[in-house]
C-alpha positions as CSV (number, residue, x, y, z in Angstrom):
1,M,105.1,-119.1,47.7
2,Q,102.7,-120.5,44.6
3,E,99.5,-119.2,46.4
4,S,101.6,-115.5,47.5
5,S,102.0,-115.6,42.9
6,K,97.7,-115.9,42.5
7,K,96.9,-113.3,45.1
8,S,99.4,-110.9,43.3
9,R,98.3,-111.9,40.0
10,L,94.1,-111.6,41.5
11,R,94.7,-108.1,42.7
12,I,95.9,-106.7,39.4
13,Q,92.9,-108.6,37.6
14,L,91.0,-107.3,39.0
15,I,93.0,-103.2,39.8
16,T,93.0,-103.8,35.9
17,K,89.4,-104.6,35.4
18,A,88.1,-101.6,37.9
19,A,90.6,-99.6,35.2
20,L,88.5,-100.5,32.5
21,R,85.3,-100.5,34.0
22,R,86.3,-96.5,34.5
23,L,87.4,-96.3,31.1
24,A,84.4,-97.8,29.7
25,V,82.0,-94.9,31.5
26,L,84.8,-91.8,30.6
27,F,85.0,-92.8,26.6
28,A,80.7,-93.3,27.1
29,I,80.4,-89.8,28.8
30,L,82.9,-88.6,26.0
31,L,81.2,-90.0,22.9
32,G,77.4,-88.5,24.6
33,L,79.6,-84.7,25.0
34,I,80.9,-85.1,21.5
35,I,77.6,-86.5,20.0
36,W,75.6,-83.9,21.6
37,V,78.1,-81.1,20.9
38,G,77.3,-82.3,17.1
39,S,73.8,-82.9,16.9
40,T,73.1,-79.3,18.8
41,M,76.1,-77.2,17.8
42,F,77.1,-78.5,14.8
43,W,74.6,-80.3,12.2
44,M,71.9,-78.7,10.3
45,P,69.1,-80.3,8.0
46,G,69.3,-80.0,4.5
47,Q,72.8,-79.8,2.3
48,S,75.0,-77.2,1.3
49,Y,74.6,-76.4,-2.0
50,S,77.8,-77.0,-3.4
51,G,79.0,-76.4,-7.5
52,K,78.3,-73.4,-10.3
53,L,76.1,-70.7,-9.6
54,P,73.3,-70.6,-12.0
55,P,72.7,-67.6,-14.2
56,L,70.7,-64.8,-11.8
57,T,66.8,-64.7,-12.5
58,A,65.1,-61.8,-14.1
59,S,64.2,-61.0,-10.1
60,E,68.1,-61.7,-9.1
61,I,68.8,-59.2,-11.7
62,A,66.5,-56.7,-10.5
63,L,66.7,-57.2,-6.9
64,R,70.9,-56.6,-7.2
65,N,70.5,-53.3,-9.1
66,A,68.0,-52.3,-6.1
67,L,70.8,-53.7,-3.8
68,E,73.3,-52.0,-5.9
69,K,71.7,-48.8,-5.7
70,D,70.6,-48.7,-1.7
71,V,74.1,-49.2,-0.7
72,K,75.7,-46.8,-3.2
73,R,73.5,-44.3,-1.8
74,L,74.2,-45.4,1.9
75,A,77.9,-46.3,1.7
76,S,78.9,-43.4,-0.9
77,D,75.9,-40.2,-1.0
78,I,75.4,-40.6,2.0
79,G,79.1,-42.2,3.6
80,I,80.2,-42.6,6.9
81,R,76.8,-42.5,9.7
82,N,77.3,-42.7,13.4
83,A,76.8,-40.5,16.2
84,G,79.9,-38.4,15.0
85,D,78.6,-37.4,12.0
86,Y,75.5,-36.6,13.2
87,K,74.2,-34.8,10.4
88,N,74.5,-37.8,8.1
89,I,72.7,-40.4,10.9
90,N,69.6,-38.8,10.1
91,I,69.9,-38.4,6.2
92,A,70.8,-41.6,6.3
93,A,67.1,-42.2,8.4
94,D,65.2,-40.3,6.1
95,F,66.3,-42.3,3.3
96,L,64.9,-45.2,4.5
97,A,62.2,-43.7,6.3
98,T,61.0,-42.5,2.3
99,T,61.9,-45.1,0.7
100,L,60.1,-47.5,3.2
101,G,57.1,-44.9,2.8
102,E,57.7,-45.3,-1.1
103,A,56.9,-49.2,-0.9
104,G,53.6,-48.1,0.6
105,Y,54.1,-48.7,4.3
106,K,53.8,-46.2,7.8
107,A,57.1,-45.7,8.7
108,I,57.2,-45.3,12.6
109,R,60.5,-43.6,13.7
110,Q,61.3,-44.6,17.0
111,E,62.8,-42.3,19.6
112,Y,65.5,-41.9,21.8
113,K,68.0,-39.7,22.8
114,I,71.6,-39.5,24.2
115,D,73.4,-36.6,25.6
116,G,70.2,-34.3,24.3
117,K,70.6,-35.6,20.5
118,S,67.5,-38.0,19.5
119,Y,68.6,-40.9,17.2
120,Y,65.6,-43.3,15.8
121,N,65.0,-47.1,14.3
122,I,62.9,-47.0,11.7
123,A,60.5,-49.9,11.2
124,V,57.9,-50.8,9.4
125,E,54.6,-53.4,10.2
126,K,52.2,-55.7,8.2
127,K,50.0,-57.4,9.7
128,G,49.3,-61.1,9.7
129,I,46.1,-62.5,9.1
130,T,45.4,-65.3,11.0
131,K,48.2,-65.0,13.8
132,P,49.1,-61.5,14.0
133,N,50.2,-61.9,18.0
134,E,52.4,-63.7,16.9
135,I,55.7,-61.3,15.1
136,V,58.3,-62.0,13.3
137,V,61.3,-59.2,13.0
138,V,63.9,-58.7,10.0
139,G,66.2,-55.9,10.4
140,G,70.0,-54.8,10.5
141,H,71.2,-52.5,11.2
142,Y,72.2,-49.1,9.0
143,D,75.0,-46.7,11.0
144,S,78.3,-47.2,10.1
145,V,82.0,-47.5,12.1
146,F,83.9,-44.2,12.9
147,T,85.6,-43.5,9.4
148,S,84.4,-46.0,7.6
149,P,81.5,-45.6,5.1
150,G,80.6,-48.7,6.1
151,A,79.6,-50.6,2.7
152,N,79.3,-54.1,3.6
153,D,79.3,-53.5,7.2
154,N,76.8,-52.5,7.2
155,G,75.2,-51.1,4.1
156,T,74.2,-54.6,2.6
157,G,72.0,-55.8,5.9
158,A,70.5,-51.9,6.2
159,A,69.8,-52.6,2.0
160,A,69.0,-55.9,2.2
161,T,65.8,-55.1,5.2
162,L,64.8,-52.3,2.9
163,E,64.8,-55.0,-0.6
164,L,63.1,-57.4,1.8
165,A,60.5,-55.2,2.7
166,R,59.0,-54.0,-0.5
167,I,59.4,-57.8,-1.0
168,W,57.6,-58.0,1.4
169,A,54.5,-54.8,0.4
170,K,53.0,-57.6,-2.1
171,R,52.7,-60.9,-0.4
172,N,50.8,-62.2,2.4
173,N,51.4,-63.0,5.7
174,N,50.0,-65.6,8.5
175,R,52.0,-63.8,11.4
176,T,53.3,-60.1,11.2
177,I,56.1,-59.3,10.6
178,R,58.9,-55.9,11.1
179,F,61.7,-54.6,9.7
180,V,63.7,-52.9,11.5
181,E,66.4,-50.7,10.6
182,F,67.8,-50.2,13.8
183,T,70.6,-47.5,14.6
184,N,73.3,-47.5,16.5
185,E,74.7,-50.9,16.2
186,E,78.3,-49.6,15.9
187,P,80.7,-48.9,19.3
188,P,80.9,-46.3,21.3
189,F,77.4,-48.0,21.6
190,F,77.6,-51.2,21.0
191,W,76.0,-53.7,23.3
192,T,75.1,-51.2,25.6
193,K,72.1,-49.7,26.9
194,D,72.3,-47.1,23.9
195,M,72.5,-49.6,21.3
196,G,69.7,-48.9,19.2
197,S,68.4,-52.4,19.1
198,L,68.4,-53.3,22.8
199,V,66.6,-50.3,22.5
200,Y,63.5,-51.6,20.8
201,A,64.0,-55.1,22.2
202,E,63.2,-53.9,25.3
203,R,60.4,-51.5,24.7
204,S,59.1,-54.9,22.9
205,Q,59.4,-56.8,26.3
206,Q,58.3,-53.7,28.0
207,Q,55.0,-54.0,25.8
208,S,54.9,-58.1,26.2
209,E,55.2,-58.8,22.8
210,N,55.7,-61.8,21.4
211,I,58.5,-62.4,19.2
212,V,58.9,-65.6,17.7
213,A,61.7,-64.8,15.6
214,M,64.2,-62.6,15.0
215,L,66.9,-61.9,11.6
216,S,69.7,-60.6,12.0
217,L,71.2,-58.7,9.0
218,E,74.9,-58.0,8.8
219,T,77.5,-57.9,7.3
220,M,76.2,-60.0,4.2
221,G,78.3,-58.9,1.1
222,Y,81.6,-60.3,0.2
223,F,82.2,-64.5,-0.5
224,S,85.9,-66.0,-1.7
225,D,86.7,-68.7,-2.9
226,T,89.9,-68.5,-2.3
227,A,91.6,-71.3,0.0
228,N,92.0,-70.0,3.7
229,S,90.4,-67.4,2.8
230,Q,87.4,-67.7,6.1
231,K,88.6,-67.6,9.4
232,Y,87.2,-68.9,12.4
233,P,87.3,-68.7,16.8
234,F,89.3,-71.8,17.6
235,P,88.3,-74.5,17.1
236,I,85.2,-74.1,15.3
237,G,87.2,-73.9,11.5
238,L,87.1,-77.8,12.5
239,F,84.6,-78.1,11.3
240,Y,83.7,-75.9,8.4
241,P,84.9,-74.7,5.5
242,N,88.2,-72.6,4.5
243,Q,86.4,-70.9,1.6
244,G,85.1,-67.9,2.6
245,N,82.3,-68.5,-0.3
246,F,78.9,-69.0,1.9
247,I,76.1,-67.6,3.4
248,S,76.2,-68.2,8.0
249,F,73.3,-68.5,9.9
250,I,74.4,-68.3,13.5
251,G,72.5,-68.2,17.1
252,N,73.1,-68.7,20.8
253,I,71.9,-72.2,21.9
254,N,68.9,-71.1,22.7
255,S,68.0,-70.2,19.1
256,G,69.3,-73.3,18.1
257,G,65.5,-74.7,16.8
258,L,65.4,-71.0,14.8
259,V,68.9,-71.0,13.5
260,R,68.0,-75.2,11.7
261,Q,64.9,-74.1,10.7
262,A,66.2,-71.0,9.0
263,I,68.8,-73.1,6.6
264,A,66.6,-75.4,5.8
265,S,64.5,-73.2,4.3
266,F,66.8,-71.6,2.5
267,R,68.5,-74.7,1.6
268,R,65.2,-75.9,0.3
269,H,64.9,-72.4,-1.8
270,A,67.7,-70.9,-2.1
271,Q,71.1,-72.4,-4.5
272,F,74.2,-70.4,-3.2
273,P,76.4,-72.3,0.1
274,S,75.0,-71.8,3.6
275,E,76.8,-73.0,6.8
276,G,74.9,-72.9,10.6
277,A,75.7,-73.0,13.7
278,A,74.3,-72.6,17.5
279,L,76.8,-72.1,19.4
280,P,77.4,-71.0,23.2
281,A,77.0,-66.8,23.2
282,W,80.4,-66.8,24.2
283,I,82.1,-67.4,21.3
284,P,83.9,-64.1,19.6
285,G,81.8,-63.2,16.6
286,V,78.8,-65.1,17.7
287,G,76.6,-62.2,19.2
288,W,78.5,-59.4,17.4
289,S,75.3,-57.8,15.9
290,D,71.4,-56.9,16.8
291,H,70.4,-59.9,17.3
292,W,72.0,-60.2,21.3
293,S,70.0,-57.0,21.8
294,F,66.8,-59.2,21.3
295,W,68.3,-62.9,23.5
296,Q,69.0,-60.1,26.2
297,Q,64.9,-59.7,25.9
298,G,64.6,-63.2,26.2
299,Y,63.4,-63.9,22.6
300,K,64.8,-66.3,19.9
301,A,67.7,-64.7,17.4
302,I,70.0,-65.4,14.8
303,M,72.5,-63.8,12.7
304,I,73.0,-64.0,8.6
305,T,76.6,-62.7,7.8
306,D,79.3,-63.4,5.4
307,T,81.3,-63.6,8.9
308,A,82.3,-60.1,8.5
309,P,86.2,-59.8,10.3
310,Y,86.9,-63.6,10.0
311,R,86.2,-63.2,6.0
312,Y,86.4,-59.4,5.5
313,N,89.9,-57.5,5.5
314,Y,88.5,-54.4,5.3
315,Y,86.4,-55.0,8.1
316,H,85.9,-51.5,10.5
317,T,88.5,-49.4,8.0
318,E,87.7,-47.0,5.4
319,Q,88.1,-49.2,2.6
320,D,85.2,-50.8,2.9
321,T,83.6,-49.7,-0.2
322,W,80.7,-50.6,-2.1
323,E,83.5,-51.8,-5.1
324,K,83.8,-54.1,-2.9
325,V,80.2,-55.9,-2.7
326,D,80.1,-58.9,-4.7
327,F,76.0,-57.3,-5.9
328,A,75.2,-60.7,-7.1
329,K,75.6,-63.5,-4.6
330,L,74.3,-60.3,-2.2
331,A,70.7,-59.9,-4.8
332,R,71.3,-64.8,-4.6
333,V,71.6,-64.7,-0.8
334,V,68.4,-61.6,0.0
335,A,66.5,-63.4,-2.4
336,G,66.8,-67.4,-0.4
337,V,66.8,-65.5,3.1
338,A,62.8,-63.6,1.7
339,E,62.0,-67.5,1.1
340,V,63.3,-68.2,4.9
341,I,61.2,-65.0,6.1
342,A,58.0,-66.8,4.4
343,D,58.3,-70.1,6.2
344,L,58.8,-67.8,9.2
345,V,55.5,-65.9,9.0
346,E,53.3,-69.1,8.0
């Protein structure tokens, strides 16, 4: 009887040790996965700015005024601009091409046709000094969704692209830099062969162009300090603030290095809150702009955005008007992005 009891205790003890070993292995795997996810997706270098924003500098005031003028021109004077308002989308293209020409560039109209009608990506380039074959693309789409004047989405991104090009007309760059105003990002062309940025990226790939980084400027001008004003797809919100007062840098996993490089630069130069993430492309919102087109061609690309529908209640509505845009904060962001570009084109 005593011998039987000892054998029983031994079997229980052996089972317990084996179970503990399995639990230890599972715990190590889980811990490794958590560390990998944190370091790959969510960890960002530097610190997001917090506290009271400093007064605008003289150059930021001038930038604020220029951005407001550009967005008003696109969203108010021109208004709804898409395939359904074909006259307006061409007026917008003319405005952007003319303004870029006035800044000292030769504006190139990249034409393509849909149902017999011509649409245009508007591009300008400043050749690099020491690394001209390495190209940085900065762009935003200038069309608006049907029925919407598209002030924030994406008059802000189109205006930011325009003003960054103006800034860069007076600077030097070792890598070649291109500023592109994309057409037809919105439905029904979104994520189709007729999306303007996809046409551009495909042609770049066909010409074996070495695009080393692409920044998509998308819906950049709405901010709120109100609690719970910021939403996220689950479970991303577990890792980020619930106040929508920051600008975000978003990329897919393959573009994670570019996300971290860009946000590190922004945090060094800009006194404005910022958050970043390198996430799987299937998460809703991660690929919702022109950077997606460059991913399809194997290029590294990120989106700089206020997160659009996850914060901006007027997204894709008739109420997306220029009065909703915080031009002072937009100017701070664009000034910071200018320094990000400066680092990328070195």
